TISERO-295624 format. One record per atom (N, C-alpha, C): atom name; residue in one letter; residue number from 1; x, y, z. Coordinates in Angstrom, 2 decimals, always signed. Layout:
REM TISERO-295624
+-------+--------+-----+---------+---------+---------+
! atome ! residu ! num !       X !       Y !       Z !
+-------+--------+-----+---------+---------+---------+
!    CA !      A ! NUM !       X !       Y !       Z !
...
+-------+--------+-----+---------+---------+---------+
REM end
This chain:
REM TISERO-295624
+-------+--------+-----+---------+---------+---------+
! atome ! residu ! num !       X !       Y !       Z !
+-------+--------+-----+---------+---------+---------+
!     N !      X !   1 !   -0.30 !  +12.97 !   -3.73 !
!    CA !      X !   1 !   +1.05 !  +14.49 !   -3.85 !
!     C !      X !   1 !   +0.80 !  +15.22 !   -2.76 !
!     N !      X !   2 !   -0.46 !  +15.34 !   -1.88 !
!    CA !      X !   2 !   -0.62 !  +16.01 !   -0.97 !
!     C !      X !   2 !   -0.57 !  +15.40 !   +0.47 !
!     N !      X !   3 !   -0.55 !  +13.89 !   +0.31 !
!    CA !      X !   3 !   -0.82 !  +13.22 !   +0.87 !
!     C !      X !   3 !   +0.66 !  +13.01 !   +2.40 !
!     N !      X !   4 !   +0.63 !  +13.30 !   +3.46 !
!    CA !      X !   4 !   +1.83 !  +13.61 !   +4.44 !
!     C !      X !   4 !   +2.30 !  +12.23 !   +4.99 !
!     N !      X !   5 !   +3.03 !  +11.50 !   +4.14 !
!    CA !      X !   5 !   +3.11 !  +10.22 !   +4.23 !
!     C !      X !   5 !   +5.23 !  +10.19 !   +4.67 !
!     N !      X !   6 !   +5.75 !  +11.55 !   +4.53 !
!    CA !      X !   6 !   +7.17 !  +11.86 !   +4.66 !
!     C !      X !   6 !   +7.21 !  +12.53 !   +6.06 !
!     N !      X !   7 !   +8.69 !  +11.82 !   +6.39 !
!    CA !      X !   7 !   +8.92 !  +12.20 !   +8.17 !
!     C !      X !   7 !   +9.32 !  +14.32 !   +7.94 !
!     N !      X !   8 !   +9.05 !  +14.68 !   +8.64 !
!    CA !      X !   8 !   +9.44 !  +15.95 !   +9.12 !
!     C !      X !   8 !  +11.10 !  +16.28 !  +10.12 !
!     N !      X !   9 !  +11.48 !  +17.17 !  +10.65 !
!    CA !      X !   9 !  +12.29 !  +16.80 !  +11.18 !
!     C !      X !   9 !  +12.28 !  +16.12 !  +12.71 !
!     N !      X !  10 !  +11.00 !  +16.12 !  +13.00 !
!    CA !      X !  10 !  +10.89 !  +15.97 !  +14.74 !
!     C !      X !  10 !  +10.37 !  +14.22 !  +14.24 !
!     N !      X !  11 !  +10.32 !  +13.89 !  +13.07 !
!    CA !      X !  11 !  +10.54 !  +12.28 !  +13.28 !
!     C !      X !  11 !   +8.82 !  +12.35 !  +12.87 !
!     N !      X !  12 !   +7.91 !  +13.07 !  +12.45 !
!    CA !      X !  12 !   +6.44 !  +12.93 !  +12.09 !
!     C !      X !  12 !   +6.21 !  +12.74 !  +11.11 !
!     N !      X !  13 !   +5.25 !  +12.15 !  +10.25 !
!    CA !      X !  13 !   +4.37 !  +12.13 !   +8.69 !
!     C !      X !  13 !   +4.31 !  +13.21 !   +8.86 !
!     N !      X !  14 !   +4.73 !  +14.17 !   +8.35 !
!    CA !      X !  14 !   +4.00 !  +15.47 !   +8.27 !
!     C !      X !  14 !   +4.25 !  +16.18 !   +6.93 !
!     N !      X !  15 !   +5.05 !  +15.51 !   +6.00 !
!    CA !      X !  15 !   +5.73 !  +16.43 !   +4.66 !
!     C !      X !  15 !   +4.90 !  +15.43 !   +3.58 !
!     N !      X !  16 !   +4.76 !  +16.05 !   +2.67 !
!    CA !      X !  16 !   +4.22 !  +15.57 !   +1.24 !
!     C !      X !  16 !   +4.93 !  +15.37 !   +0.53 !
!     N !      X !  17 !   +4.83 !  +14.86 !   -0.72 !
!    CA !      X !  17 !   +5.69 !  +14.34 !   -1.96 !
!     C !      X !  17 !   +6.04 !  +15.35 !   -2.93 !
!     N !      X !  18 !   +5.09 !  +16.40 !   -2.81 !
!    CA !      X !  18 !   +5.68 !  +18.00 !   -2.74 !
!     C !      X !  18 !   +6.47 !  +18.47 !   -1.93 !
!     N !      X !  19 !   +6.27 !  +18.71 !   -0.40 !
!    CA !      X !  19 !   +7.58 !  +19.03 !   +0.62 !
!     C !      X !  19 !   +8.65 !  +18.64 !   +0.15 !
!     N !      X !  20 !   +8.88 !  +17.13 !   -0.57 !
!    CA !      X !  20 !   +9.82 !  +16.57 !   -0.18 !
!     C !      X !  20 !  +10.60 !  +16.45 !   -2.07 !
!     N !      X !  21 !  +10.14 !  +17.19 !   -2.51 !
!    CA !      X !  21 !  +10.63 !  +17.24 !   -4.24 !
!     C !      X !  21 !  +11.07 !  +16.04 !   -4.57 !
!     N !      X !  22 !   +9.53 !  +14.76 !   -3.89 !
!    CA !      X !  22 !  +10.02 !  +13.61 !   -4.35 !
!     C !      X !  22 !   +9.88 !  +12.88 !   -5.72 !
!     N !      X !  23 !   +9.96 !  +12.22 !   -5.95 !
!    CA !      X !  23 !   +9.80 !  +11.25 !   -7.39 !
!     C !      X !  23 !   +8.68 !  +10.87 !   -7.82 !
!     N !      X !  24 !   +7.80 !  +10.27 !   -8.40 !
!    CA !      X !  24 !   +6.81 !   +8.96 !   -9.11 !
!     C !      X !  24 !   +6.98 !   +7.94 !  -10.22 !
!     N !      X !  25 !   +6.65 !   +6.73 !   -9.44 !
!    CA !      X !  25 !   +6.50 !   +6.25 !  -10.44 !
!     C !      X !  25 !   +5.30 !   +5.68 !  -10.35 !
!     N !      X !  26 !   +4.57 !   +5.84 !  -11.34 !
!    CA !      X !  26 !   +3.11 !   +5.07 !  -11.39 !
!     C !      X !  26 !   +3.36 !   +3.87 !  -12.65 !
!     N !      X !  27 !   +2.73 !   +2.87 !  -11.62 !
!    CA !      X !  27 !   +2.77 !   +1.42 !  -12.46 !
!     C !      X !  27 !   +1.49 !   +0.60 !  -12.39 !
!     N !      X !  28 !   +0.62 !   +0.57 !  -13.43 !
!    CA !      X !  28 !   -0.74 !   +0.28 !  -13.63 !
!     C !      X !  28 !   -0.35 !   -1.12 !  -13.52 !
!     N !      X !  29 !   -1.45 !   -1.44 !  -12.35 !
!    CA !      X !  29 !   -1.81 !   -2.79 !  -12.06 !
!     C !      X !  29 !   -3.07 !   -3.38 !  -11.52 !
!     N !      X !  30 !   -3.67 !   -3.98 !  -12.43 !
!    CA !      X !  30 !   -5.38 !   -3.73 !  -12.31 !
!     C !      X !  30 !   -5.44 !   -5.23 !  -11.70 !
!     N !      X !  31 !   -4.49 !   -5.81 !  -11.36 !
!    CA !      X !  31 !   -4.18 !   -6.84 !  -10.32 !
!     C !      X !  31 !   -5.07 !   -6.74 !   -9.02 !
!     N !      X !  32 !   -4.20 !   -5.71 !   -8.68 !
!    CA !      X !  32 !   -4.72 !   -4.66 !   -7.17 !
!     C !      X !  32 !   -6.32 !   -4.84 !   -6.75 !
!     N !      X !  33 !   -7.14 !   -4.56 !   -8.23 !
!    CA !      X !  33 !   -8.53 !   -4.64 !   -7.87 !
!     C !      X !  33 !   -9.04 !   -6.00 !   -7.97 !
!     N !      X !  34 !   -8.42 !   -6.68 !   -7.24 !
!    CA !      X !  34 !   -9.22 !   -7.93 !   -6.97 !
!     C !      X !  34 !  -10.21 !   -8.17 !   -6.29 !
!     N !      X !  35 !  -10.89 !   -9.02 !   -6.52 !
!    CA !      X !  35 !  -12.41 !   -9.12 !   -5.29 !
!     C !      X !  35 !  -12.39 !  -11.23 !   -4.79 !
!     N !      X !  36 !  -12.30 !  -10.94 !   -3.99 !
!    CA !      X !  36 !  -11.77 !  -12.00 !   -3.37 !
!     C !      X !  36 !  -13.26 !  -12.66 !   -2.26 !
!     N !      X !  37 !  -14.23 !  -11.39 !   -2.64 !
!    CA !      X !  37 !  -15.65 !  -11.93 !   -1.74 !
!     C !      X !  37 !  -16.07 !  -13.55 !   -2.24 !
!     N !      X !  38 !  -16.23 !  -13.74 !   -3.01 !
!    CA !      X !  38 !  -16.94 !  -14.99 !   -3.19 !
!     C !      X !  38 !  -16.04 !  -16.28 !   -3.39 !
!     N !      X !  39 !  -14.58 !  -16.28 !   -2.92 !
!    CA !      X !  39 !  -14.36 !  -17.70 !   -2.46 !
!     C !      X !  39 !  -12.31 !  -17.08 !   -3.02 !
!     N !      X !  40 !  -11.75 !  -18.48 !   -3.33 !
!    CA !      X !  40 !  -10.82 !  -18.31 !   -3.43 !
!     C !      X !  40 !  -10.44 !  -18.06 !   -4.52 !
!     N !      X !  41 !  -10.51 !  -18.54 !   -5.88 !
!    CA !      X !  41 !  -10.45 !  -17.25 !   -7.13 !
!     C !      X !  41 !  -10.64 !  -15.86 !   -7.09 !
!     N !      X !  42 !   -9.32 !  -15.17 !   -7.61 !
!    CA !      X !  42 !   -9.68 !  -13.71 !   -7.41 !
!     C !      X !  42 !  -10.43 !  -13.28 !   -8.78 !
!     N !      X !  43 !  -11.66 !  -12.57 !   -8.65 !
!    CA !      X !  43 !  -12.11 !  -11.94 !  -10.33 !
!     C !      X !  43 !  -12.04 !  -10.51 !  -10.17 !
!     N !      X !  44 !  -11.91 !  -10.28 !  -11.61 !
!    CA !      X !  44 !  -11.31 !   -8.87 !  -11.49 !
!     C !      X !  44 !  -12.37 !   -8.13 !  -12.66 !
!     N !      X !  45 !  -13.88 !   -8.31 !  -12.80 !
!    CA !      X !  45 !  -14.63 !   -8.48 !  -13.33 !
!     C !      X !  45 !  -14.20 !   -6.94 !  -13.25 !
!     N !      X !  46 !  -14.57 !   -6.24 !  -12.11 !
!    CA !      X !  46 !  -14.61 !   -4.76 !  -11.77 !
!     C !      X !  46 !  -13.86 !   -3.78 !  -12.12 !
!     N !      X !  47 !  -12.88 !   -4.26 !  -12.77 !
!    CA !      X !  47 !  -11.55 !   -3.32 !  -12.88 !
!     C !      X !  47 !  -11.75 !   -2.91 !  -14.54 !
!     N !      X !  48 !  -11.10 !   -1.58 !  -14.66 !
!    CA !      X !  48 !  -11.83 !   -1.00 !  -15.88 !
!     C !      X !  48 !  -11.12 !   -1.71 !  -17.22 !
!     N !      X !  49 !  -11.98 !   -1.94 !  -18.06 !
!    CA !      X !  49 !  -11.17 !   -2.53 !  -19.31 !
!     C !      X !  49 !  -10.07 !   -1.34 !  -19.98 !
!     N !      X !  50 !   -8.97 !   -2.21 !  -20.37 !
!    CA !      X !  50 !   -8.16 !   -1.33 !  -21.24 !
!     C !      X !  50 !   -8.01 !   -0.03 !  -21.91 !
!     N !      X !  51 !   -9.57 !   -0.07 !  -22.48 !
!    CA !      X !  51 !   -9.57 !   +1.05 !  -23.66 !
!     C !      X !  51 !  -10.14 !   +2.01 !  -22.54 !
!     N !      X !  52 !  -10.61 !   +2.13 !  -20.80 !
!    CA !      X !  52 !  -10.82 !   +3.02 !  -20.38 !
!     C !      X !  52 !   -9.37 !   +3.34 !  -19.50 !
!     N !      X !  53 !   -8.99 !   +2.33 !  -18.97 !
!    CA !      X !  53 !   -8.11 !   +2.38 !  -17.83 !
!     C !      X !  53 !   -6.44 !   +3.09 !  -18.07 !
!     N !      X !  54 !   -6.15 !   +3.29 !  -19.34 !
!    CA !      X !  54 !   -5.28 !   +3.50 !  -19.72 !
!     C !      X !  54 !   -5.14 !   +5.40 !  -19.97 !
!     N !      X !  55 !   -6.13 !   +5.80 !  -20.31 !
!    CA !      X !  55 !   -6.19 !   +6.95 !  -20.97 !
!     C !      X !  55 !   -6.33 !   +7.83 !  -19.41 !
!     N !      X !  56 !   -6.66 !   +6.95 !  -18.19 !
!    CA !      X !  56 !   -6.69 !   +7.50 !  -17.37 !
!     C !      X !  56 !   -5.43 !   +7.56 !  -16.14 !
!     N !      X !  57 !   -4.61 !   +6.07 !  -16.69 !
!    CA !      X !  57 !   -3.30 !   +6.16 !  -16.25 !
!     C !      X !  57 !   -2.88 !   +7.44 !  -16.48 !
!     N !      X !  58 !   -2.61 !   +7.58 !  -17.72 !
!    CA !      X !  58 !   -2.02 !   +9.03 !  -18.21 !
!     C !      X !  58 !   -2.37 !  +10.05 !  -18.37 !
!     N !      X !  59 !   -3.67 !  +10.47 !  -17.76 !
!    CA !      X !  59 !   -3.73 !  +11.64 !  -17.23 !
!     C !      X !  59 !   -3.85 !  +11.68 !  -15.52 !
!     N !      X !  60 !   -3.75 !  +10.70 !  -15.02 !
!    CA !      X !  60 !   -3.17 !  +10.42 !  -13.60 !
!     C !      X !  60 !   -1.46 !  +11.14 !  -13.46 !
!     N !      X !  61 !   -0.51 !  +10.32 !  -14.54 !
!    CA !      X !  61 !   +0.63 !  +10.90 !  -15.01 !
!     C !      X !  61 !   +0.63 !  +12.51 !  -15.25 !
!     N !      X !  62 !   -0.11 !  +12.86 !  -16.01 !
!    CA !      X !  62 !   -0.04 !  +13.74 !  -16.73 !
!     C !      X !  62 !   -0.27 !  +15.31 !  -15.76 !
!     N !      X !  63 !   -1.02 !  +14.64 !  -14.55 !
!    CA !      X !  63 !   -1.88 !  +15.62 !  -13.55 !
!     C !      X !  63 !   -0.63 !  +15.74 !  -12.58 !
!     N !      X !  64 !   +0.15 !  +14.59 !  -11.87 !
!    CA !      X !  64 !   +0.91 !  +14.88 !  -11.17 !
!     C !      X !  64 !   +1.88 !  +15.70 !  -11.74 !
!     N !      X !  65 !   +2.46 !  +15.88 !  -13.34 !
!    CA !      X !  65 !   +3.40 !  +16.20 !  -13.84 !
!     C !      X !  65 !   +3.63 !  +18.05 !  -13.84 !
!     N !      X !  66 !   +2.24 !  +18.33 !  -13.91 !
!    CA !      X !  66 !   +2.18 !  +19.56 !  -13.92 !
!     C !      X !  66 !   +2.23 !  +20.40 !  -12.54 !
!     N !      X !  67 !   +2.82 !  +19.52 !  -11.39 !
!    CA !      X !  67 !   +2.55 !  +19.99 !  -10.46 !
!     C !      X !  67 !   +4.43 !  +20.15 !  -10.18 !
!     N !      X !  68 !   +4.89 !  +19.94 !  -11.50 !
!    CA !      X !  68 !   +6.09 !  +19.90 !  -11.41 !
!     C !      X !  68 !   +7.09 !  +18.72 !  -10.46 !
!     N !      X !  69 !   +6.49 !  +17.51 !  -10.32 !
!    CA !      X !  69 !   +6.78 !  +16.44 !   -9.95 !
!     C !      X !  69 !   +7.31 !  +15.16 !  -10.97 !
!     N !      X !  70 !   +8.49 !  +14.48 !  -10.81 !
!    CA !      X !  70 !   +9.15 !  +13.94 !  -11.87 !
!     C !      X !  70 !   +8.00 !  +12.74 !  -11.98 !
!     N !      X !  71 !   +7.92 !  +12.18 !  -12.87 !
!    CA !      X !  71 !   +7.22 !  +11.49 !  -13.45 !
!     C !      X !  71 !   +7.51 !  +10.57 !  -13.83 !
!     N !      X !  72 !   +7.79 !   +8.92 !  -13.44 !
!    CA !      X !  72 !   +7.92 !   +8.18 !  -14.74 !
!     C !      X !  72 !   +7.35 !   +7.05 !  -14.54 !
!     N !      X !  73 !   +6.70 !   +6.01 !  -16.08 !
!    CA !      X !  73 !   +5.38 !   +5.55 !  -15.68 !
!     C !      X !  73 !   +6.32 !   +4.07 !  -16.55 !
!     N !      X !  74 !   +5.25 !   +3.00 !  -16.38 !
!    CA !      X !  74 !   +5.63 !   +1.68 !  -16.95 !
!     C !      X !  74 !   +5.11 !   +1.23 !  -18.04 !
!     N !      X !  75 !   +4.97 !   +0.38 !  -18.69 !
!    CA !      X !  75 !   +4.15 !   +0.22 !  -20.17 !
!     C !      X !  75 !   +3.09 !   -0.48 !  -19.41 !
!     N !      X !  76 !   +1.58 !   -0.26 !  -20.00 !
!    CA !      X !  76 !   +0.35 !   -0.23 !  -19.77 !
!     C !      X !  76 !   +0.25 !   -1.89 !  -20.61 !
!     N !      X !  77 !   -0.36 !   -2.49 !  -19.43 !
!    CA !      X !  77 !   -0.45 !   -3.67 !  -20.06 !
!     C !      X !  77 !   +0.74 !   -5.14 !  -20.38 !
!     N !      X !  78 !   +1.67 !   -4.81 !  -20.23 !
!    CA !      X !  78 !   +2.90 !   -5.22 !  -19.86 !
!     C !      X !  78 !   +3.53 !   -6.10 !  -18.73 !
!     N !      X !  79 !   +3.77 !   -7.17 !  -18.57 !
!    CA !      X !  79 !   +4.53 !   -8.06 !  -17.73 !
!     C !      X !  79 !   +5.75 !   -7.11 !  -17.08 !
!     N !      X !  80 !   +6.27 !   -7.04 !  -15.70 !
!    CA !      X !  80 !   +7.40 !   -6.13 !  -15.42 !
!     C !      X !  80 !   +7.71 !   -6.33 !  -14.75 !
!     N !      X !  81 !   +9.09 !   -6.13 !  -14.18 !
!    CA !      X !  81 !   +9.46 !   -6.34 !  -13.19 !
!     C !      X !  81 !  +10.20 !   -5.34 !  -11.97 !
!     N !      X !  82 !   +9.52 !   -4.80 !  -11.40 !
!    CA !      X !  82 !   +9.40 !   -3.44 !  -10.53 !
!     C !      X !  82 !  +10.25 !   -3.47 !   -9.04 !
!     N !      X !  83 !  +11.26 !   -3.24 !   -8.78 !
!    CA !      X !  83 !  +11.87 !   -3.09 !   -7.34 !
!     C !      X !  83 !  +11.54 !   -2.25 !   -6.81 !
!     N !      X !  84 !  +11.57 !   -2.67 !   -5.15 !
!    CA !      X !  84 !  +10.81 !   -1.49 !   -4.62 !
!     C !      X !  84 !  +12.32 !   -1.19 !   -3.21 !
!     N !      X !  85 !  +12.12 !   -0.64 !   -2.59 !
!    CA !      X !  85 !  +12.45 !   -0.07 !   -1.53 !
!     C !      X !  85 !  +11.66 !   +0.43 !   -0.14 !
!     N !      X !  86 !  +11.28 !   -0.14 !   +0.69 !
!    CA !      X !  86 !  +10.24 !   +0.31 !   +1.53 !
!     C !      X !  86 !  +10.73 !   +0.70 !   +2.39 !
!     N !      X !  87 !  +10.85 !   +2.03 !   +2.49 !
!    CA !      X !  87 !  +11.56 !   +2.51 !   +4.07 !
!     C !      X !  87 !  +10.57 !   +3.18 !   +5.16 !
!     N !      X !  88 !  +10.04 !   +2.02 !   +5.95 !
!    CA !      X !  88 !   +9.64 !   +2.56 !   +7.20 !
!     C !      X !  88 !   +8.67 !   +1.21 !   +7.25 !
!     N !      X !  89 !   +8.27 !   +1.09 !   +8.52 !
!    CA !      X !  89 !   +7.17 !   +0.80 !   +8.95 !
!     C !      X !  89 !   +5.44 !   +0.73 !   +8.17 !
!     N !      X !  90 !   +5.26 !   +1.48 !   +7.65 !
!    CA !      X !  90 !   +3.85 !   +2.27 !   +7.05 !
!     C !      X !  90 !   +3.28 !   +1.73 !   +5.97 !
!     N !      X !  91 !   +2.36 !   +1.12 !   +5.64 !
!    CA !      X !  91 !   +1.70 !   +0.92 !   +4.53 !
!     C !      X !  91 !   +0.15 !   +1.14 !   +4.55 !
!     N !      X !  92 !   +0.05 !   +2.32 !   +3.58 !
!    CA !      X !  92 !   -1.13 !   +2.76 !   +3.52 !
!     C !      X !  92 !   -2.10 !   +2.45 !   +2.44 !
!     N !      X !  93 !   -3.15 !   +1.76 !   +2.57 !
!    CA !      X !  93 !   -4.08 !   +1.39 !   +1.97 !
!     C !      X !  93 !   -5.02 !   +2.18 !   +1.85 !
!     N !      X !  94 !   -5.60 !   +3.18 !   +0.24 !
!    CA !      X !  94 !   -6.95 !   +3.79 !   +0.20 !
!     C !      X !  94 !   -7.36 !   +3.21 !   -0.54 !
!     N !      X !  95 !   -8.81 !   +2.89 !   -0.24 !
!    CA !      X !  95 !   -9.66 !   +2.82 !   -1.05 !
!     C !      X !  95 !  -10.95 !   +4.26 !   -1.88 !
!     N !      X !  96 !  -10.36 !   +4.15 !   -2.89 !
!    CA !      X !  96 !  -11.01 !   +5.95 !   -3.83 !
!     C !      X !  96 !  -12.41 !   +5.99 !   -3.47 !
!     N !      X !  97 !  -13.12 !   +4.38 !   -3.08 !
!    CA !      X !  97 !  -14.84 !   +5.03 !   -3.02 !
!     C !      X !  97 !  -15.24 !   +4.86 !   -1.59 !
!     N !      X !  98 !  -13.95 !   +5.28 !   -0.58 !
!    CA !      X !  98 !  -14.66 !   +5.88 !   +0.99 !
!     C !      X !  98 !  -13.47 !   +7.33 !   +0.97 !
!     N !      X !  99 !  -12.85 !   +7.62 !   -0.23 !
!    CA !      X !  99 !  -12.24 !   +9.16 !   +0.17 !
!     C !      X !  99 !  -12.97 !  +10.59 !   -0.17 !
!     N !      X ! 100 !  -13.03 !  +11.36 !   +0.85 !
!    CA !      X ! 100 !  -13.19 !  +12.62 !   +0.92 !
!     C !      X ! 100 !  -12.57 !  +13.37 !   +0.43 !
!     N !      X ! 101 !  -12.70 !  +14.52 !   +0.20 !
!    CA !      X ! 101 !  -12.05 !  +15.72 !   -0.68 !
!     C !      X ! 101 !  -11.71 !  +16.58 !   +0.91 !
+-------+--------+-----+---------+---------+---------+
REM end
């Protein structure tokens, strides 16, 4: 919510989700944690098991909500069709193992 990825009046990515009073859609997707280092078949063994992951997703949603953001969530473990409109030429990949505060 503090990551400055929204444009300011000068077109620079200088505003956060809080600054623009945006909304958040939180959809848990364990397949994003696929490990393909050992061949062509993805492994998901490092993904958190549902009993651990679902409370973490709920905690994340609650943390965002506590800052006044409008938060909606998907259904944990369900097959869902999610439509996205990507605005801009930017894709950011964040690896939590390498984040600093």
